[in-house]
SEMI-618280 format. One record per atom (N, C-alpha, C, O): residue in one letter; x, y, z. Coordinates in steps of 0.1 Angstrom, whole numbers, plus 5000, padded with zeros to 4 digits. Example, Ala and Ser with C-alpha at 12.3 -4.5 7.8 and 13.67 -1.06 7.14 Angstrom:
% residues 2
A513249435078;A512349555078;A513249675078;A514249675085;S512849785071;S513749895071;S512950005079;S513450115080;
END
This chain:
% residues 500
M500849885000;M500050005000;M500950135000;M500650234994;A501950115008;A502950235008;A503550254995;A503850364991;N503850144987;N504450154974;N503450224965;N503850294955;F502150194967;F501150254958;F501050414959;F501050484949;W501150454972;W501150604974;W502450664969;W502450784965;E503550584970;E504750644965;E504750654950;E505350754945;E504250554944;E504250554929;E503150654924;E503350714913;N502050664931;N500950754927;N500750864937;N499650884942;Y501750944939;Y501651054948;Y500751164943;Y500251244951;W500551174930;W499751274924;W498251264928;W497451354929;V497851134932;V496451114937;V496251184950;V495251244953;A497251174959;A497151234972;A497051394970;A496351454978;I497851444960;I497851584958;I496451624953;I495951734958;I495851544945;I494551584939;I493451574951;I492651664952;I493551474959;I492651464970;I492751584980;I491751634984;G493951624982;G494251734991;G493651864986;G493051944993;L493951884973;L493452004966;L491852014966;L491252114969;A491351894964;A489851884964;A489251914978;A488251984979;G489951864988;G489451895002;G489652035005;G488752095012;L490752095001;L490952235004;L489952324997;L489452425002;S489652284984;S488652364976;S487252354983;S486552454983;L486952234988;L485652214995;L485552305007;L484552365010;I486652315015;I486652395027;I486552545023;I485752615029;V487252585013;V487152725008;V485652755004;V485152865006;L485052664996;L483752684992;L482752695003;L481852775003;I482952615013;I482052615025;I482152755032;I481152815036;I483452805033;I483652935039;I482953045032;I482353135037;V483153045018;V482553145010;V480953145011;V480353245012;I480453025011;I478953015012;I478453065025;I477453125026;A479253035036;A478853085049;A478953235050;A478053295056;V479953295044;V480053445044;V478953505036;V478353605041;L478553445025;L477453505017;L476153495024;L475353585024;C475953385031;C474653365038;C474653465050;C473553515053;Y475753485056;Y475753585068;Y475453725063;Y474653795069;R476053765052;R475853895047;R474353915042;R473754015044;R473853805036;R472453815032;R471453825043;R470553895043;C471753755054;C470853755065;C471053885073;C470053935079;S472253945073;S472454075080;S471654185074;S471454285081;R471254175061;R470554285055;R469054295061;R468454395060;Y468654185066;Y467254175071;Y467154155086;Y466354075091;D468154225093;D468054215107;D466754275112;D466254375106;Y466354225123;Y465054275129;Y465254415135;Y466254435143;A464454505131;A464454645136;A463054675142;A462054655135;P463054705155;P461754735161;P460954845155;P461554955152;L459754835152;L458954935146;L458555035157;L458555005169;R458255165153;R457955265162;R456555235169;R456355285180;D455755165162;D454455135167;D454555045179;D453655045188;Y455554965180;Y455754875192;Y456654935203;Y456954865212;M457055065201;M457855125212;M456855175223;M455755205220;S457455185235;S456655225246;S456355375244;S457055445237;L455255425251;L454955565250;L455955655255;L456255755248;P456655635266;P457755725271;P458855725261;P459455835259;A459155615255;A460255605245;A459955685233;A460755755227;K458655675228;K458255755217;K458355905220;K458855985211;L457855945231;L457856085235;L459256145236;L459556255232;Q460156055242;Q461556105243;Q462256115229;Q463056205227;K461956015221;K462556025207;K462056145199;K462856205192;E460756165200;E460156285193;E460756415198;E460956505191;K460856415211;K461356535217;K462856565213;K463256675210;Q463656455212;Q465056475208;Q465156515194;Q465956595190;M464256455185;M464256495171;M463856635169;M464456715161;E462856685176;E462456825176;E463556915181;E463757025175;R464156875191;R465256955197;R466456965187;R467057075185;D466756855180;D467856855171;D467556945159;D468357015154;T466256945155;T465857025143;T465957175147;T466457255139;I465557215159;I465657355164;I467057395165;I467357505161;R467957305170;R469357345171;R469957365157;R470857455156;E469657275148;E470157295134;E469757425128;E470457495121;S468457465130;S467957585125;S468657705132;S469057805125;A468957695145;A469657805151;A471057815147;A471657925145;L471757705144;L473057705139;L473157775125;L474057845122;L472157745117;L472157815103;L471957965105;L472558045098;N471058005114;N470958145117;N472258215121;N472558325117;C472958145130;C474258195134;C475258205123;C475958305122;Q475258105115;Q476258105103;Q475858215093;Q476758285088;F474558245091;F474158345082;F474558485088;F474958575081;Y474358495101;Y474758625108;Y476258645107;Y476658765104;L477058545109;L478458565108;L478958595094;L479858675091;R478258535084;R478558565070;R478158715067;R478858785059;A477058765073;A476658895070;A477658995076;A477859115072;H478458955086;H479559035092;H480858965090;H481658935099;A481058945077;A482358875073;A483558955077;A483659075075;G484558885083;G485758945087;G485758995101;G486759035106;K484558995108;K484459045121;K484558935131;K485158955142;F483958825128;F483858705138;F484458585131;F484458575119;T484858485139;T485158355135;T484358255144;T484358275157;F483858155139;F482958055146;F483857965154;F484857905148;S483557935167;S484357845175;S483557725178;S484157615179;G482257735181;G481557615185;G480157645189;G479757755192;H479257535189;H477857545193;H477757485207;H477957365209;L477357575216;L477257525230;L475957455233;L474957475225;P475857375243;P474657305246;P473657415251;P473957525253;D472357365254;D471357455258;D471557475273;D471157405282;M472257585276;M472657615290;M471557685298;M471657695310;G470457725292;G469357795299;G468057715297;G467957625289;S467057765304;S465757705304;S464857755292;S463857695289;R465257865286;R464457915275;R464757825262;R465857805258;V463557785257;V463657685246;V464257755233;V464957695226;D463857875230;D464157945218;D465458025218;D465658105210;K466258005228;K467558075230;K468657975228;K468657865233;H469658015220;H470857925217;H472158005219;H472158125217;W473157935223;W474457995227;W475557935218;W475557815214;F476458025214;F477557995205;F478858065210;F478758175216;L479958005207;L481258065210;L481758115197;L481958045187;V482058245197;V482658315185;V483858395190;V484058405202;R484558445181;R485758515184;R485958635175;R485758625163;Y486158755181;Y486458865173;Y487858845166;Y488758785171;S487858895154;S489058875145;S490258945151;S491458905149;S490059055159;S491159135165;S491459085179;S492359145185;Q490758985184;Q491058935198;Q491358785197;Q491158715188;S491858735209;S492258595210;S491358525219;S491558405221;K490358585225;K489458525235;K488058505228;K487658585220;D487458395233;D486158375228;D485158455235;D485258485247;V484058495228;V482958565235;V481658485232;V481658395224;L480658505240;L479458435240;L478358505231;L478058625234;L477958445221;L476958495212;L475658415213;L475658295212;S474558475217;S473258415219;S472258465209;S472258585206;I471458375204;I470458415194;I469058375200;I468958255205;C468058465200;C466758435206;C465758495197;C465958595190;N464558435196;N463458485189;N462858605195;N462958625207;K462258695187;K461658815193;K460458775202;K459658685198;A460358835213;A459258805223;A457958855218;A457858965211;T456958785221;T455558825217;T455158945224;T454359025219;N455658975236;N455359085244;N456259205242;N456259305250;C457159205232;C458059305229;C457359435226;C456559435216;S457659545233;S456959675231;S457759765222;S457259875219;I458959735218;I459759825210;I459759755196;I459759635194;S459859845186;S459959795172;S461359765168;S462259825173;F461459665160;F462759625155;F463159715142;F462759675131;S463759825145;S464159915134;S465659955136;S466159935147;S466160025127;S467560065128;S467760175139;S468760175146;N466760255140;N466860365150;N466760305164;N467460345173;T465760205166;T465660145179;T466960065182;T467460065194;H467559995172;H468759925174;H469860015179;H470659985188;K469960135173;K471060225177;K470860275191;K471760285199;V469660315194;V469360365208;V469560255218;V470160285229;L469160135216;L469260025225;L470759995227;L471159965239;R471559995217;R472959965218;R473660075226;R474460035235;E473360195224;E473960305232;E473560295246;E474360325255;L472260265249;L471760255263;L472560145270;L472960165282;L472660025264;L473359915271;L474859945273;L475459895283;K475460025265;K476860055266;K477060155277;K478160175283;C475960225281;C476160325292;C476160255306;C476560315316;V475660125306;V475660055319;V477060005322;V477559915316;K477660065333;K478960025337;K478960015352;K478960125359;H478959895357;H478959875372;H479759755375;H479759655367;P480559755386;P481359635389;P480559505392;P481159395392;Y479259525395;Y478459405398;Y477459375387;Y476359315390;L477659425375;L476759405364;L477659335353;L478759385350;W477159235347;W477859165336;W477559245323;W476459265319;P478659295316;P478459395305;P477959325293;P478159205290;V477159395285;V476759355272;V477659425261;V477659545260;L478359345254;L479359395244;L478659455232;L479059565227;D477659385227;D476959435215;D475559365215;D475359255221;I474659425208;I473359375206;I472859405192;I473259515187;D472159325186;D471659345172;D470259295171;D469859185177;L469459365164;L468059335162;L467859305147;L467959395139;L467559175144;L467359135130;L465859155127;L465059075131;E465459255119;E464059295117;E463359195108;E462259155111;E464059145098;E463359055088;E463158915094;E462158855092;Q464158865102;Q464058735109;Q463358735122;Q463058635128;D463158855128;D462558865142;D463458795152;D462958715160;L464758825151;L465758755160;L466558865167;L466658975163;E466958825179;E467858905188;E469158845189;E469258725192;V470158915187;V471558865188;V472258945199;V472359075199;L472758875209;L473458935220;L474858885222;L475058765221;I475758975224;I477158935225;I477658975239;I477559095242;Q478258885247;Q478758905260;Q480058835262;Q480458755254;R480658875273;R481858795276;R481558655281;R480458635285;Y482458565279;Y482258425282;Y483058385295;Y484258415296;N482258335304;N482858295317;N482858145318;N481758085319;K483958085319;K484057935320;K483657875333;K483257765334;R483657965343;R483257915357;R481757905359;R481257845368;G480957965350;G479557945351;G478858055360;G479458155363;S477658015364;S476858105371;S476758075386;S477357975390;L476058155394;L475958125408;L475157995410;L475357925420;K474257965401;K473457845402;K474357725400;K474157625407;D475357725391;D476257625389;D477157605402;D477457495406;Y477457715409;Y478257705421;Y477457645432;Y477957565441;I476157665433;I475357615444;I475157465442;I475157385451;Y474957415429;Y474757275426;Y475957195422;Y475857075419;H477057265422;H478357195418;H478257135404;H478557015402;E477757215395;E477657165381;E478557245372;E478957355375;K478857185361;K479657245351;K478757335342;K477657295339;P479257445337;P478357535330;P478057485316;P476957505311;N478957415310;N478757365296;N478057235296;N478557135291;Q476857235301;Q476057115301;Q474557155298;Q474157275300;D473757065293;D472357085291;D471657125303;D471857065314;W470757225303;W470057265314;W469157155319;W468857145332;D468657065310;D467756955315;D468456855323;D467856785332;N469756845321;N470556745329;N471256805341;N471756725349;K471056935344;K471656995355;K470657025366;K469457025363;Y471057045378;Y470257095389;Y469156995393;Y468157035399;G469356865390;G468456765394;G468556725408;G467656705415;M469856725413;M470156685427;M470156815435;M470356925430;K469956795448;K469956915457;K471356965458;K472356885460;G471557095458;G472857155460;G473157175475;G472557115484;H474157255477;H474557275491;H474357425494;H474557515486;G473857445506;G473657585511;G474957655513;G475857595518;L474957785509;L476157865511;L476457905525;L475557895533;A477657945528;A477957995541;A477258125543;A476858195534;L477158165556;L476358285559;L477058415553;L476358505548;K478358415554;K479058535548;K478958545533;K478858655527;E478958425527;E478758425512;E477358475508;E477158555499;I476358435516;I474958485513;I474858635515;I474258705507;Q475558685526;Q475458825528;Q476258905517;Q475759015512;L477358855513;L478258925503;L477558925490;L477359025483;F477158805485;F476558795472;F475158865471;F474958935461;G474458855482;G473158925482;G473359075481;G472559145474;R474359135489;R474559275489;R475059325475;R474659425470;Q475859245468;Q476359275455;Q475259285445;Q475159375437;I474359185446;I473159185436;I472259305439;I471759365430;L472059335452;L471259455455;L471859585450;L471059675445;E473159595451;E473759715446;E473559735431;E473359845426;A473659625424;A473459625409;A472059665406;A471759735397;L471059605413;L469659645411;L469359785414;L468659855406;L469959835425;L469659985428;L470360075418;L469860185415;Y471460035412;Y472160115402;Y471260125389;Y471060235384;L470660015385;L469760015374;L468460095377;L467960165369;Q467960085389;Q466760155393;Q467060305393;Q466160385389;D468160345399;D468460495399;D468760545385;D468660665383;G469160455376;G469460505363;G468260515354;G468460545342;G467060485359;G465860495351;G465460375344;G464460375336;F466060255347;F465660135341;F464360085347;F464160115359;P463560005340;P462459935347;P462959825356;P464159805357;Q462059755362;Q462459645371;Q463159535363;Q462859515351;H464059475370;H464859365363;H463959255359;H464059205348;C463159205368;C462159095366;C462758965362;C462058865359;H464058945362;H464758825359;H465858785369;H466858735366;V465558825382;V466558805392;V466458655396;V465558615403;Q467458575393;Q467558435396;Q469058395395;Q469858455388;A469358285401;A470758245403;A471458215389;A472658235388;G470658175379;G471158145366;G471658275359;G472458265350;N471158385363;N471458515356;N472558595365;N472758715362;V473158525374;V474258585382;V475558515379;V475758395382;V476458585372;V477758525368;V478758545380;V478858645386;L479358435383;L480258435395;L481758435389;L482158335383;E482458545392;E483758565386;E484658605398;E484658715403;R485558505402;R486558535412;R485958585425;R486358675431;G484858515429;G484258545442;G483358665441;G482958715452;T483058715430;T482258835428;T481058805420;T481258745409;C479858845424;C478658825417;C478458935407;C478559055411;K478058905395;K477759005385;K476458975378;K476258865372;L475459065380;L474159035375;L474059055360;L474559155355;S473358965354;S473158975339;S471658965337;S470858955346;G471258965324;G469858955320;G469059075321;G467859075320;Y469659195324;Y468859315325;Y468359365312;Y467559465311;E468859305301;E468359345288;E467059275284;E466359315275;N466659165292;N465459095288;N464159175290;N463359155281;I464059255300;I462859335302;I462759435291;I461559465287;L463859485285;L463759575274;L463259515262;L462559575253;L463459385260;L463059305248;L461759235250;L461359165241;G461159245262;G459859185264;G459759045268;G458758985268;H460958995273;H460958855278;H460458845292;H460758935300;T459858735296;T459358715309;T460158595315;T460658515308;S460158595329;S460858485336;S459958375339;S458758375336;R460558265345;R459858155349;R458858185361;R457858115362;L459158285369;L458358315380;L457258415377;L456458455385;Y457258465364;Y456358575361;Y454858535362;Y454158615367;P454458415358;P453058375359;P452558385373;P451458435376;I453258325383;I452758315397;I452958455404;I452058485412;L454058525401;L454258655408;L453358765402;L452958855410;S452958755390;S452158855384;S450758845390;S450058945392;K450258725393;K448958715400;K449058755414;K448058815420;K450158725421;K450258765435;K450458915437;K449958965446;L451058985427;L451359125429;L450559205419;L451159295413;K449359165417;K448559245407;K448359385411;K448359475403;D448159415424;D447959545429;D449259615432;D449259745433;I450359545434;I451659605438;I452759555429;I453559475434;P452759575416;P453759515407;P455159565410;P456159505406;E455359675418;E456659725421;E457459635430;E458659655432;A456759535436;A457459445445;A457959325438;A458359225445;Y457959325425;Y458359205417;Y459859165420;Y460159045423;D460759265419;D462159235422;D462359195436;D463359125439;T461559245445;T461759215459;T461459065462;T462359005468;L460359015457;L460158875459;L461058785451;L461458675455;S461458825439;S462458745431;S463758745439;S464358635439;F464158855445;F465358845453;F465258755465;F466158685469;G464058755471;G463858665482;G463958515478;G464458435485;H463458485466;H463658345460;H465158315459;H465558205462;L465958415454;L467358385453;L468058365466;L468858275467;V467658445476;V468258425489;V467958295495;V468758225501;Y466658245493;Y466258115498;Y467058005491;Y467557915498;E467358015478;E468157915471;E469557915476;E470157805477;M470158025479;M471458035484;M471557975498;M472557905502;G470557995506;G470557945520;G470257795521;G470757725530;S469357745513;S468857605514;S469557505504;S469557385507;G470157555493;G470757475483;G469757415473;G470157335465;T468557465474;T467457415464;T466557535462;T466357615471;A465957545450;A465157655446;A463657625450;A463257505450;L462957725453;L461457705455;L460857665442;L461357695431;D459757595442;D458957555430;D458457675423;D458157785429;D458457665410;D457957775402;D456557815404;D456057925401;T455757725410;T454357755413;T454157815427;T452957835431;V455257835434;V455157885448;V455658035448;V456758065444;A454758125452;A455158265452;A455858305465;A456858375464;M455558245476;M456158275489;M456358145496;M455558055496;P457458125503;P457758005511;P456858005524;P456458115529;D456657885529;D455857875542;D456857835553;D458057815551;R456357805564;R457157765576;R457857635574;R458957615579;S457257545566;S457957415564;S459157435555;S460157355556;D459157535546;D460357555538;D461457615546;D462657595542;F461157695556;F462257755564;F463057655572;F464157685577;K462457535574;K463157435581;K464457385574;K465357325580;K464457405561;K465657365553;K466757455554;K467857425549;L466557565560;L467657665561;L468557645573;L468057595584;K469857665572;K470757635583;K470957755592;K471157735604;H470757875587;H471057995595;H469758065599;H468958085591;Q469658105612;Q468558175616;Q468458315611;Q467358365609;Q469658375608;Q469658505602;Q469058505588;Q468458605584;V469258405581;V468658395568;V467158385569;V466358435560;V466658315579;V465158305581;V464658435584;V463558475580;E465358515592;E464858655596;E464758745584;E463858815582;I465758745575;I465758835563;I464658785554;I464058865547;L464458655553;L463358605544;L461958645550;L461058675542;E461758645563;E460558685568;E460358835566;E459158875565;F461458905566;F461359055563;F460959075549;F460159165546;I461458995540;I461159015525;I459758965522;I458959045516;F459358845527;F458058795524;F457158825536;F456758745544;D456858955537;D456059005548;D454658935547;D453958935537;A454158885558;A452858825559;A451758925557;A450658885552;N451959045560;N450959155558;N450959215544;N450259315542;R451759155535;R451959205522;R452459345521;R452259425511;D453159385532;D453859515532;D455259495528;D456259505536;Y455459455515;Y456759415511;Y457759535510;Y457359635506;P458959515515;P459959625515;P460459645501;P460459565492;S461059765499;S461759805487;S463159745487;S463659705497;L463759755476;L465159715475;L466059795484;L467059735490;R465859925485;R466660005494;R466459975509;R467459975516;E465259935512;E464959895526;E465659765529;E466059745541;I465759675519;I466459545522;I467959575524;I468559505532;V468559665516;V469959695518;V470259745531;V471259715537;E469359825537;E469559895550;E469259795561;E469459835573;H468859675558;H468559575569;H469859535575;H470959535569;D469759495588;D471059455595;D471759335589;D472959315591;F470959255582;F471659135576;F472659175566;F473659095565;F472559285559;F473459315548;F474459435553;F475159485545;Q474459465565;Q475359565570;Q476759495573;Q476859375574;N477659575575;N479059535577;N479659445566;N480459355569;V479159465554;V479659395542;V480559485534;V480059585530;R481759445533;R482659535525;R482659505511;R482759385507;L482459605502;L482359585488;L483659645482;L483759755478;K484659555480;K485959595476;K485959635461;K486559735457;A485159565453;A485159605438;A484459735436;A484859815427;L483459765445;L482859895443;L483760005448;L483660125443;E484559985457;E485560085462;E486660115452;E487060225450;K487060005445;K488160025435;K487560085422;K488260175416;N486460035417;N485860085405;N484460145407;N483460065406;P484360265410;P483060325412;P482160325399;P482760335389;P480860305401;P480060285388;P479960415381;P479960525387;A479760405368;A479660525360;A478160565359;A477260485359;E477860695360;E476560745360;E475860725346;E476460745336;I474660675346;I473860645334;I473260785329;I472360835336;R473760835319;R473260965313;R472360925301;R472860885291;L471160955303;L470160915293;L469861035283;L469761145288;T469861005271;T469361105261;T467861095260;T467161015266;S467361185252;S465861195250;S465361065243;S464261015246;A466161015234;A465760885227;A465760775237;A464860685236;M466760765246;M466860665256;M465660665265;M465060565269;R465360795270;R464160805279;R462860765272;R462060705278;N462760795259;N461560755252;N461460605251;N460360555252;L462660535249;L462560395248;L462260335261;L461460235262;L462860385272;L462560325285;L461060355289;L460460275296;K460560465285;K459160505288;K458260405281;K457260365286;T458660375268;T457860285260;T457860145267;T456760075267;V458960095272;V459059965278;V458159965291;V457559865293;K458260065298;K457460075311;K455960075308;K455160015315;K455560145298;K454160145294;K453660035286;K452460005286;G454659965279;G454259855271;G453659885258;G452959805252;R453960005253;R453460055240;R454460035229;R455660025232;I454060035217;I454960015205;I455660155203;I454960255202;L456960145202;L457760265199;L457660305185;L457960225176;K457260425182;K457160475169;K458360565166;K458460675173;T459160535157;T460360605154;T460260685141;T459460645132;P460960785139;P460860865127;P461360785115;P461060825103;T462060675117;T462560605105;T461560515099;T461760455088;I460460495106;I459360405100;I458660485089;I458160595091;R458660425077;R458160495066;R456660505066;R456060585059;R455960415073;R454560415073;R453960545080;R452860585076;S454660605089;S454160725095;S454460845088;S453860955091;T455260845077;T455560965069;T454660965057;T454760875048;P453761065055;P452861075043;P453661095031;P454561185031;T453461025021;T454061045008;T453161114998;T451961155002;R453561134986;R452761204976;R451561114973;R450461174970;H451760984973;H450660894969;H449560904980;H448360904977;T449960904993;T449060915004;T448361045004;T447161045008;R448961155001;R448361285001;R447161284990;R446161334993;S447461234978;S446461224968;S445261144972;S444161174969;K445561034980;K444460954984;K443661024995;K442361014995;R444261105003;R443561185013;R442661285007;R441461295011;K443161354996;K442261444989;K441061384983;K439961434984;S441361264976;S440161194970;S439261144980;S437961144978;S439761104992;S438761055002;S437961175008;S436761155011;E438561295009;E437761405014;E436661445004;E435561475007;T437061434991;T436061464980;T434861364981;T433761404980;S435261234982;S434261134982;S433361144995;S432161114994;L433961195006;L433161205018;L432161315016;L430961305021;K432561435010;K431561535007;K430461484998;K429261515000;S430861414988;S429861364978;S428861264985;S427661264982;N429461184994;N428561095002;N427561165010;N426461125012;E428061275017;E427061355025;E425961405016;E424761405020;A426361465004;A425261514995;A424361404991;A423161424990;E424961284988;E424061174984;E423161124995;E421961094993;T423661135007;T422861095019;T421661195020;T420561155023;V421961325019;V420861415020;V419861395009;V418661405012;L420261374997;L419361344986;L418561224988;L417361224986;S419161114992;S418460994995;S417461005007;S416460945007;G417861095017;G416961115028;G415661195023;G414561165028;E415861285013;E414761355008;E413861265000;E412561275000;L414461164993;L413661074985;L412860974993;L411860924988;V413360945005;V412860835012;V412060885025;V412360845036;N411060965022;N410161005033;N410861055046;N410760995056;N411561155044;N412261225056;N413161125063;N413361125075;G413861045055;G414960955060;G414460825066;G415260755071;S413160795065;S412660665071;S412760555061;S412460575049;L413260435065;L413560325056;L412260245054;L411460245063;P412060185042;P410860105040;P410859975048;P411959925051;S409659925052;S409559805060;S409559685051;S409559705039;A409559565057;A409559445049;A408259425042;A408259345032;S407259495046;S405959475039;S405959535026;S405059515018;D406959625023;D407059685009;D407659584999;D407759624987;G408059475003;G408559374994;G410059374993;G410659314984;Y410759425003;Y412259435003;Y412759395017;Y412159435027;T413859325018;T414459285030;T415359385036;T415759475028;S415659375049;S416559475055;S417959465050;S418759565051;A418359345045;A419759325041;A420059405028;A421159445026;Q418959445020;Q419159525008;Q419359675011;Q419659745001;V419059715023;V419159855026;V420559895030;V421059835039;P421159995023;P422560035027;P422460105040;P421660185043;P423460075049;P423560135062;P423860285061;P424660325053;T423260365070;T423460505070;T424360535082;T424160495093;P425460615079;P426460645090;P425760725101;P424860805098;A426160695114;A425560765125;A425960905126;A425260985133;T427060945120;T427561075122;T426961175112;T427261295113;I426261135102;I425661225092;I424461295098;I423561225104;P424361425097;P423161495103;P421861465096;P421961415085;P420761495102;P419461465095;P419261555083;P419861665083;P418461515074;P418261585061;P417561725064;P416761725073;P417861825056;P417261955058;P415761945054;P415361855048;A415062055057;A413662065054;A413462085039;A412362045034;T414362145033;T414162175019;T415262105011;T416262065016;M414962094998;M415962024989;M417162114987;M416962224983;P418362054989;P419562144988;P419762174973;P419462094964;P420262294970;P420462334956;P421562254950;P422562224957;P421362214938;P422462144931;P423662224929;P423662344929;P424862154928;P426062224925;P426062304912;P425162284903;A427062394911;A427062474899;A427362394887;A426862434876;T428062294888;T428462214876;T427362114873;T427462044862;M426362094881;M425361994878;M424262054870;M423762164873;P423761994860;P422662044851;P421362044859;P421161954868;P420562144857;P419262144864;P418462024861;P418361974850;P417761974871;P416861854869;P415661884861;P415161994862;P415161794854;P413961814846;P412761834855;P412761794867;P411661884850;P410461904859;P409861774863;P409961674856;L409361774875;L408761654881;L407361624875;L406661714871;P407061494873;P405661464868;P404561504878;P404861534889;P403361514873;P402261554882;P402161454893;P402461334892;P401561504905;P401461414917;P400361314916;P400061244926;S399761294904;S398661194903;S399261054903;S398560954907;V400461034899;V401060904900;V401460864914;V402060944921;A400960754919;A401160714933;A402560674936;A403160724945;V403060574929;V404360514932;V405160494920;V404660464909;I406460514921;I407460484910;I408160364914;I408860354924;T408060254906;T408760134908;T410160144903;T410460234896;P411060054907;P412460054902;P412560044887;P413660084882;R411559994880;R411759984866;R411660124859;R412160134848;A410960214865;A410760344858;A411960434861;A411860534867;Q413060394856;Q414360464858;Q414460584849;Q415160674852;S413760584838;S413860704829;S413160824835;S413460934830;D412260814845;D411560924851;D412360994861;D412061104866;L413460934866;L414260994877;L415161104871;L415561104859;P415461204879;P416361314875;P417761264872;P418161164878;T418461324863;T419761294859;T420761334870;T420661444875;I421561244875;I422461274886;I423961254880;I424161184871;S424761324887;S426261324882;S426761184885;S426161104892;E427961154880;E428661024881;E428960994896;E429060884900;E429261104904;E429661084917;E428461024926;E428760954936;R427261054922;R426061014929;R425460884923;R424460834929;S425860844912;S425160734905;S425360604913;S424360524913;A426460584920;A426660454927;A425660434938;A425060324940;L425460544946;L424560524957;L423160514953;L422360444958;L422760594943;L421360594938;L421060464931;L419860414931;S422060394925;S421760264919;S421360164930;S420560074928;D422060174942;D421660084953;D420260124958;D419560034962;I419960254958;I418560284962;I417560234953;I416460194957;R417860234940;R416860184930;R416660034932;R415559984931;K417759964936;K417559814938;K416859784951;K416159684952;G417059864962;G416559824975;G415459914981;G414959884992;L415060014974;L414060104980;L412960134971;L413160134959;T411760164976;T410660204968;T410460354971;T410160394982;L410660434960;L410660574962;L409260624959;L408560594950;R408760704968;R407360754967;R407460894961;R407860994968;R407060904949;R407061034942;R406061134948;R406361254947;T405061084953;T404061174959;T404661254970;T404561374971;A405361184979;A405961254991;A407061354986;A407261464991;L407861314975;L408861394970;L408261524964;L408761634966;S407161514956;S406561624950;S405961724961;S405961844959;E405361664971;E404861744982;E405961824989;E405761944992;R407161764990;R408261834996;R408661954988;R408862064992;V408761924975;V409262034965;V408162144965;V408362244958;
END
């Protein structure tokens, strides 16, 4: 047998090659079958998803769509200001406002990033988006210079898109709310502040509260309306110093999360809005957690979460049970905020806000809630075309008065026919209430009007609408009204002849 394989070694080679080919063929078939089956892997249909999963997925898709649209708006804005900015990144939704988005951009002449935010125009905005308003608003915000206020570098109002663009300095350390809850600033607002934070030390509450009060009083003395957005998220914490931001929101008509509940509570005393908002902020600093948005004032059970009795006393002073809420200046003069040294205020005294007449007009408009009418709006300036229209309208008004007098003479001293005459009330043209009653005698025709033909004898009782040839000839200005009278009124010639 061994001699056979030695003499016929080629048979062994053929058998080996055949076996190897069979193995390769099996591998190829297995790979093809695997690829074919992988194309039809089972994918769960949306109809079989649970309701919370569906809602979460739809919410995420809607949110991604909104963020993509905001990114396009930012890119278009940067292209419109080509050479001024460079795009650095799209930040997560750091705030609770759904229609506001944050971006990191950089001035071409600087090496630091600044924060650019884009927001939709508020429905309650009382100022118009025009070039004049934009100029006045920019100058007004640049006048605000205080060591405890976060500055606004620039603001832009996009009239065609109804968008607001705000440029501010960027602080990597975040806000006072991030400090209370130990959170990073560059995270989604929905994922932050879920866990309870830590209450601040008593000295920190006194220092931060006094700094915020000084900023509010500065705006109040400068003629600004109430801030209405005092909350920990709008307080930037920089090197142990609180700087209040968001004071431009009230100028643009935006409302805060506490606005629905506080507006009902303070319907008779709206000037106490900032007082109660500041009380909410002090409570959050003392307890490490914010009051619910549906709670206007804390109760005794909420005070148990506070560590310091002095914080309880200042909160009882702010949330007066008799609704005799103190002003911001009275809160500053309270013993709780005394003996607080303001080093930044001593080194950098605030600049006085000098308002021009245009700035006062804008602030007055915001306080009253009326639409600001600026000279740049073309609608308020009469043009040649509008003047001609006014002249024609005055002429037509005079002709309408003459037509009304004539129709009153024709229709029995101005009385309209009843339904028994064969006509419905819908066919009768309405008579303006401001037109005086018809005179006792027939007014003389204009000089340009040809004299009417003599009236037929009074033997004829009634003239029907078909007898149009017997009516006097009227000018073209009166033909429209008299045609309606012919369609809807029965003219009594007897009464007309008796009048004449």
